[in-house]
Steps between C-alpha positions, in 0.01 A plus 500: 500500500512861390758748642466880531759766566440643845446873470804692385741234631659236283347214717275243330226353714257223428138616468413255779679544831473239769372643824606322826238647730383149576848367610529433869151557645620665816252710693216664310659383170378149578157613368652526151736200493741288695738371240817346639823433311395184314179655358671827431775320317246330269331822413826692448624217271182524301531876465862487390422222247233731349742791466412704809813695600365723784421385849341748741503500878521743794667509841162503676341206323462244776755721688789391280407136448397569136848637431664204680294244296572674167871524590523129568309400197707724263839392639726384220307680228470850636689645199229376263226726645413841637399533869303795626424583864356788697543693825302766690227306687525434874700192580542535877396693811781755505469866395736443206341172383307666216539780247762604251758660717868436412521282814198288414566457127867399526435265789207331335677463165790327671258275688315416178826413321579242771155349486511489120850348505614748231745790467255734335132577446413581140211730569453648850157658554386751752196302606297800606525880544658640814408866549712541809840431338647768272491372146869605464594264782320216328656548162849546653466174693393326175799656320731356769356147451540534124861624535575217735373246245225372730219633277492522117181704439258686724123539477194597698168335582164640612601862451269780387593710200654780694700256711657355183572832343658646825728191519600528136574865539723450808689221319563707185583818693758331718622263224377183682365181336136567403220256529481277189158348581195506708312202641133583526156353538309520169221284372177520299326545834744761632606748231589799716864470397397643163442848646870560586720195536482366150537847336803561727648169398466581127630853546787426729604166354412284798423131463176376649468173689148420609435326837188285551397539132204266559372691805599224738321244274173688465550541129571129423139415440487264796320773705157587353205717592276343761722197557672409835869590530698195378660302784878527491500851356658805673159651555375177664798527740412862587747694281349842418760659258437650251176670610201463276294825506247406236409132520244525224754647259740226593254226406411676176869505407530130585198429281671660194828320580324166518306571175821598306690204647227255398492637140879483474536158679718651776445577868364825636835546684689498166276760359553727807876459478500548121312831540763623748791407269342708231489818718743789459820469697445152649817293515415194701223344718593363840297179537498259782334161530457204721513240225673423171169518325451862605834602359454303180165674438660842564774429246230458240438871514834580350403393154135621525423805292165656556314648210401869481135402564602294806707783637213737440257275688732473799561872494132587487423299812805600704639844421521768767309836475703799383534693827623858512722628348498221234145572368604861454823409325310263273263775402763770436847348469464180306655644186824542692512174696830309532527117496498519879163686497355233262588231757187618677295677233542235220196305615268808482554612140172348380283709743 
């Protein structure tokens, strides 16, 4: 296993994080997985044996059952790993059962601690933006949780660029703990994060954890152009996230992944994950799975180093267009770009 420092913190995280999205299977989450304690224990054991030290969950995954399952499985060895959880999404019918108000965050953190059977959460993520709660209230509530020892680090997920910067500004102005990391969706098929989120991470010293790095399995090579959706997959069950806006482009990307994988004697999934691990700012990939074989295959990406030609082939088929103001900056400001600017523009230098 490889470990990377998370942003400007001193925390070391494994480049593979175990996602527990499939633990529990309550409600709509049953489309994705229904892993109970015995199966979850086997997979957690496998991940720990292979050096994974980060386990990711959220209060709304299976309405708390994911946290309960992870807490039971980790009991007795909690101090060996890092546990991350999230709050913000709706978890009940009441008017205060969602958001990032002081009331909601402190209450949900305390509930998560009980379900996880732990005294602290290592990284507590704001699961989504809440435009109705003052950012100062959010950061003050997180400061309280840190000061109480219930949370070690804080982060955000699914924020836009200005949401991130507004939160960082409020934290620094008021001398509150700042976000140390983002958890974002970023794949060869979905590279929009390169416009702002990756440059912000490089510039502001934020770690990057990537959720659904295989686009819910669509980049594994098991889904191909013109073939029926494999039975047992999320898509077969009706799961529609993340959205695919250009299906032809998706299959063209998969074709290149399969071609490179075949030439290197590895899976298309390993190639897709190795590409992400080579991107600027990326700290760890949050991967889930319903079998030991899936996790073992994903671990193979850690040691896979793609060649410059392979990276160029993947970039050519997948990169996003330079929208405004980036095409204008590339034409007139490239001689004064910072490393953060190059996190987007680095793939366009040959044009």
